[in-house]
C-alpha positions as a LaTeX table, in Angstrom:
\begin{tabular}{lrrr}
\hline
Residue & $x$ (\AA) & $y$ (\AA) & $z$ (\AA) \\
\hline
Gly1 & $-30.69$ & 7.60 & $-47.73$ \\
Ala2 & $-32.32$ & 4.45 & $-46.41$ \\
Glu3 & $-35.79$ & 6.01 & $-46.26$ \\
Ala4 & $-35.85$ & 6.91 & $-49.96$ \\
Asp5 & $-33.97$ & 3.96 & $-51.39$ \\
Thr6 & $-35.82$ & 0.75 & $-52.18$ \\
Ala7 & $-34.68$ & $-2.58$ & $-53.57$ \\
Ala8 & $-36.04$ & $-1.42$ & $-56.95$ \\
Ser9 & $-34.11$ & 1.87 & $-56.95$ \\
Ile10 & $-30.86$ & 0.24 & $-55.79$ \\
Asn11 & $-31.25$ & $-2.61$ & $-58.30$ \\
Gly12 & $-31.71$ & $-0.02$ & $-61.04$ \\
Lys13 & $-28.20$ & 1.27 & $-60.32$ \\
Leu14 & $-26.77$ & $-2.24$ & $-60.00$ \\
Arg15 & $-28.33$ & $-3.27$ & $-63.35$ \\
Cys16 & $-26.47$ & $-0.36$ & $-64.96$ \\
Gly17 & $-23.22$ & $-1.92$ & $-63.68$ \\
Leu18 & $-22.63$ & 0.90 & $-61.18$ \\
His19 & $-20.98$ & 0.49 & $-57.82$ \\
Val20 & $-23.37$ & 1.30 & $-54.98$ \\
Val21 & $-22.51$ & 3.07 & $-51.72$ \\
Leu22 & $-25.20$ & 2.81 & $-49.05$ \\
Cys23 & $-25.52$ & 5.62 & $-46.52$ \\
Pro24 & $-25.90$ & 4.70 & $-42.85$ \\
Gly25 & $-29.43$ & 3.53 & $-42.10$ \\
Val26 & $-31.85$ & 0.63 & $-42.16$ \\
Tyr27 & $-32.94$ & $-0.52$ & $-45.63$ \\
Leu28 & $-36.18$ & $-2.51$ & $-45.60$ \\
Leu29 & $-35.82$ & $-4.66$ & $-48.73$ \\
Asp30 & $-38.85$ & $-6.25$ & $-50.36$ \\
Asp31 & $-36.57$ & $-7.92$ & $-52.93$ \\
Ser32 & $-32.95$ & $-9.02$ & $-53.17$ \\
Leu33 & $-30.19$ & $-6.65$ & $-54.27$ \\
His34 & $-28.78$ & $-8.39$ & $-57.39$ \\
Ile35 & $-25.09$ & $-7.98$ & $-58.18$ \\
Asn36 & $-24.34$ & $-9.32$ & $-61.65$ \\
Ala37 & $-21.47$ & $-7.23$ & $-63.05$ \\
Thr38 & $-17.85$ & $-8.32$ & $-62.86$ \\
Gly39 & $-15.93$ & $-6.23$ & $-60.33$ \\
Gln40 & $-19.07$ & $-4.56$ & $-58.94$ \\
Val41 & $-18.99$ & $-3.15$ & $-55.39$ \\
Leu42 & $-21.76$ & $-2.87$ & $-52.79$ \\
Phe43 & $-20.35$ & $-0.80$ & $-49.93$ \\
Gly44 & $-22.16$ & 0.22 & $-46.77$ \\
Leu45 & $-21.14$ & 3.24 & $-44.75$ \\
Gly46 & $-21.85$ & 3.32 & $-41.02$ \\
Leu47 & $-22.92$ & $-0.31$ & $-41.04$ \\
Ala48 & $-25.83$ & 0.03 & $-43.44$ \\
Thr49 & $-28.43$ & $-2.53$ & $-42.36$ \\
Leu50 & $-30.20$ & $-4.60$ & $-45.02$ \\
Val51 & $-33.40$ & $-6.19$ & $-43.71$ \\
Ser52 & $-35.10$ & $-8.95$ & $-45.67$ \\
Thr53 & $-38.83$ & $-8.20$ & $-45.43$ \\
Ser54 & $-40.14$ & $-10.47$ & $-48.21$ \\
Gly55 & $-38.40$ & $-13.76$ & $-47.50$ \\
Ala56 & $-35.89$ & $-13.19$ & $-50.31$ \\
Pro57 & $-32.15$ & $-12.95$ & $-49.54$ \\
Ser58 & $-31.03$ & $-9.36$ & $-48.97$ \\
Val59 & $-28.13$ & $-9.79$ & $-51.42$ \\
Val60 & $-27.70$ & $-12.20$ & $-54.33$ \\
Val61 & $-24.36$ & $-12.24$ & $-56.16$ \\
Gly62 & $-24.48$ & $-13.80$ & $-59.61$ \\
Asn63 & $-21.86$ & $-15.94$ & $-61.33$ \\
Val64 & $-19.38$ & $-13.08$ & $-61.76$ \\
Asp65 & $-15.82$ & $-12.44$ & $-60.59$ \\
Gly66 & $-14.22$ & $-9.71$ & $-58.52$ \\
Val67 & $-17.39$ & $-8.59$ & $-56.71$ \\
Arg68 & $-16.95$ & $-6.87$ & $-53.33$ \\
Val69 & $-19.62$ & $-6.68$ & $-50.64$ \\
Ala70 & $-18.45$ & $-4.66$ & $-47.63$ \\
Gly71 & $-19.63$ & $-2.76$ & $-44.59$ \\
Val72 & $-23.16$ & $-4.14$ & $-44.38$ \\
Leu73 & $-25.25$ & $-5.77$ & $-41.69$ \\
Leu74 & $-27.63$ & $-8.41$ & $-43.03$ \\
Gln75 & $-30.68$ & $-8.76$ & $-40.82$ \\
Ala76 & $-33.38$ & $-11.43$ & $-40.91$ \\
Gly77 & $-37.04$ & $-10.53$ & $-41.17$ \\
Ala78 & $-40.20$ & $-12.28$ & $-40.07$ \\
Lys79 & $-40.76$ & $-14.32$ & $-43.26$ \\
Pro80 & $-38.89$ & $-17.60$ & $-43.87$ \\
Thr81 & $-35.70$ & $-16.79$ & $-45.80$ \\
Pro82 & $-33.34$ & $-19.40$ & $-47.30$ \\
Ala83 & $-30.28$ & $-17.19$ & $-46.67$ \\
Leu84 & $-29.54$ & $-13.52$ & $-46.02$ \\
Leu85 & $-26.80$ & $-13.48$ & $-48.69$ \\
Val86 & $-26.36$ & $-15.98$ & $-51.54$ \\
Trp87 & $-23.19$ & $-15.93$ & $-53.64$ \\
Gly88 & $-23.46$ & $-17.84$ & $-56.93$ \\
Asp89 & $-25.58$ & $-20.80$ & $-57.96$ \\
Gly90 & $-22.94$ & $-23.54$ & $-57.82$ \\
Thr91 & $-22.05$ & $-23.53$ & $-61.52$ \\
His92 & $-19.30$ & $-20.88$ & $-61.42$ \\
Ala93 & $-15.72$ & $-21.87$ & $-60.60$ \\
Gly94 & $-14.69$ & $-18.28$ & $-59.82$ \\
Ser95 & $-11.34$ & $-16.72$ & $-60.65$ \\
Gln96 & $-8.07$ & $-16.89$ & $-58.77$ \\
Ala97 & $-6.98$ & $-13.72$ & $-60.55$ \\
Ala98 & $-10.19$ & $-11.86$ & $-59.58$ \\
Pro99 & $-11.62$ & $-13.40$ & $-56.40$ \\
Gly100 & $-14.78$ & $-12.05$ & $-54.84$ \\
Gly101 & $-14.74$ & $-10.57$ & $-51.36$ \\
Leu102 & $-16.91$ & $-10.17$ & $-48.29$ \\
His103 & $-15.31$ & $-7.55$ & $-46.05$ \\
Asp104 & $-16.68$ & $-6.36$ & $-42.71$ \\
Val105 & $-19.99$ & $-8.15$ & $-43.30$ \\
Tyr106 & $-22.21$ & $-9.05$ & $-40.38$ \\
Ala107 & $-25.45$ & $-11.01$ & $-40.23$ \\
Arg108 & $-27.90$ & $-11.40$ & $-37.39$ \\
Val109 & $-31.08$ & $-13.29$ & $-36.79$ \\
Gly110 & $-32.83$ & $-11.53$ & $-33.91$ \\
Gly111 & $-31.70$ & $-9.06$ & $-31.30$ \\
Pro112 & $-33.22$ & $-5.66$ & $-32.00$ \\
Asp113 & $-36.53$ & $-7.21$ & $-33.05$ \\
Lys114 & $-39.69$ & $-7.31$ & $-30.96$ \\
Asp115 & $-41.27$ & $-9.88$ & $-33.30$ \\
Ala116 & $-39.86$ & $-13.28$ & $-34.22$ \\
Val117 & $-37.42$ & $-13.40$ & $-37.17$ \\
Gln118 & $-35.93$ & $-16.34$ & $-39.05$ \\
Ala119 & $-33.62$ & $-17.64$ & $-41.78$ \\
Ser120 & $-32.40$ & $-21.09$ & $-42.81$ \\
Ser121 & $-28.81$ & $-19.90$ & $-43.10$ \\
Met122 & $-27.07$ & $-16.56$ & $-42.93$ \\
Ile123 & $-24.57$ & $-16.73$ & $-45.81$ \\
Gln124 & $-24.30$ & $-19.27$ & $-48.63$ \\
Val125 & $-21.25$ & $-19.26$ & $-50.92$ \\
His126 & $-21.76$ & $-21.49$ & $-53.95$ \\
Ser127 & $-19.03$ & $-19.99$ & $-56.19$ \\
Gly128 & $-15.32$ & $-20.58$ & $-56.07$ \\
Trp129 & $-12.63$ & $-18.06$ & $-55.22$ \\
Val130 & $-14.43$ & $-15.96$ & $-52.62$ \\
Ile131 & $-12.55$ & $-14.44$ & $-49.66$ \\
Gly132 & $-14.25$ & $-13.41$ & $-46.44$ \\
Asp133 & $-12.50$ & $-10.97$ & $-44.12$ \\
Asn134 & $-13.96$ & $-9.95$ & $-40.74$ \\
Val135 & $-17.32$ & $-11.68$ & $-41.00$ \\
Trp136 & $-19.51$ & $-12.13$ & $-37.92$ \\
Leu137 & $-22.69$ & $-14.19$ & $-38.11$ \\
Trp138 & $-24.92$ & $-14.59$ & $-35.09$ \\
Arg139 & $-28.29$ & $-15.66$ & $-33.85$ \\
Ala140 & $-29.18$ & $-13.22$ & $-31.11$ \\
Asp141 & $-29.64$ & $-14.68$ & $-27.67$ \\
His142 & $-31.70$ & $-11.71$ & $-26.51$ \\
Thr143 & $-34.58$ & $-9.49$ & $-27.64$ \\
Ala144 & $-34.93$ & $-5.73$ & $-28.00$ \\
Gly145 & $-36.11$ & $-5.67$ & $-24.37$ \\
Gly146 & $-33.04$ & $-7.60$ & $-23.22$ \\
Gln147 & $-34.95$ & $-10.80$ & $-22.52$ \\
Ile148 & $-33.12$ & $-14.07$ & $-23.09$ \\
Val149 & $-34.21$ & $-15.99$ & $-26.20$ \\
Lys150 & $-35.06$ & $-19.58$ & $-25.31$ \\
Gly151 & $-35.54$ & $-22.75$ & $-27.30$ \\
Gly152 & $-35.88$ & $-22.26$ & $-31.02$ \\
Ala153 & $-36.79$ & $-18.55$ & $-31.02$ \\
Asn154 & $-35.13$ & $-16.51$ & $-33.80$ \\
Pro155 & $-34.35$ & $-19.75$ & $-35.66$ \\
Val156 & $-31.41$ & $-20.11$ & $-38.00$ \\
Asp157 & $-29.93$ & $-23.53$ & $-38.76$ \\
Thr158 & $-26.56$ & $-22.63$ & $-40.29$ \\
Gly159 & $-24.30$ & $-19.58$ & $-40.13$ \\
Leu160 & $-22.09$ & $-20.11$ & $-43.19$ \\
Glu161 & $-22.64$ & $-22.69$ & $-45.91$ \\
Val162 & $-19.85$ & $-23.12$ & $-48.48$ \\
Thr163 & $-20.11$ & $-25.40$ & $-51.50$ \\
Gly164 & $-17.65$ & $-23.53$ & $-53.75$ \\
Asp165 & $-13.96$ & $-24.46$ & $-54.08$ \\
Asp166 & $-11.06$ & $-22.24$ & $-52.99$ \\
Val167 & $-13.16$ & $-20.21$ & $-50.54$ \\
Ser168 & $-11.29$ & $-18.71$ & $-47.56$ \\
Phe169 & $-12.45$ & $-16.80$ & $-44.51$ \\
Ile170 & $-10.17$ & $-14.84$ & $-42.19$ \\
Gly171 & $-11.61$ & $-13.48$ & $-38.96$ \\
Leu172 & $-14.83$ & $-15.52$ & $-39.10$ \\
Ala173 & $-17.11$ & $-15.67$ & $-36.04$ \\
Val174 & $-20.35$ & $-17.67$ & $-36.02$ \\
Glu175 & $-22.53$ & $-17.96$ & $-32.93$ \\
His176 & $-25.68$ & $-19.57$ & $-31.55$ \\
Thr177 & $-27.10$ & $-21.29$ & $-34.64$ \\
Leu178 & $-29.50$ & $-24.16$ & $-34.00$ \\
Gly179 & $-27.58$ & $-26.51$ & $-36.33$ \\
Asp180 & $-24.08$ & $-26.33$ & $-37.76$ \\
Leu181 & $-22.16$ & $-23.11$ & $-37.32$ \\
Val182 & $-20.23$ & $-23.66$ & $-40.58$ \\
\hline
\end{tabular}
């Protein structure tokens, strides 16, 4: 479960090329989960919540095809974070025959937190041939106590940044960013 699993233990499984199923819970990640095997799956049950505690993205997908990330909630932490999920480095064209997929993926900057949280963007897709389905990215306009967030609290500039070709999103919602939504 979330209490026993760390970024190191999960990355150990991912390095072996295994698919990973995350049980429901909150995973406090002191490093990114690195997905680098073609066709690899990271699947969260019960909306597994991945919290970036170190300033590193919660998930980093390498330059590989056919990866699936599904059923997770990406949550910002207190340290400056470039993005909560980064897909590729911009050098991979992707594969029409084996596109990657983000399915039922949510990201939030603020909301349940009592302390300030932040990220520059929520999701960055730098590879080609990635499909997003039912993706909701939001900067919370409230705190754990229900108070309205004002000004630049819980800062995030961009919801979704795409630099890859042939990237499609179906059912995309992006809310309350301080800069561009997409």
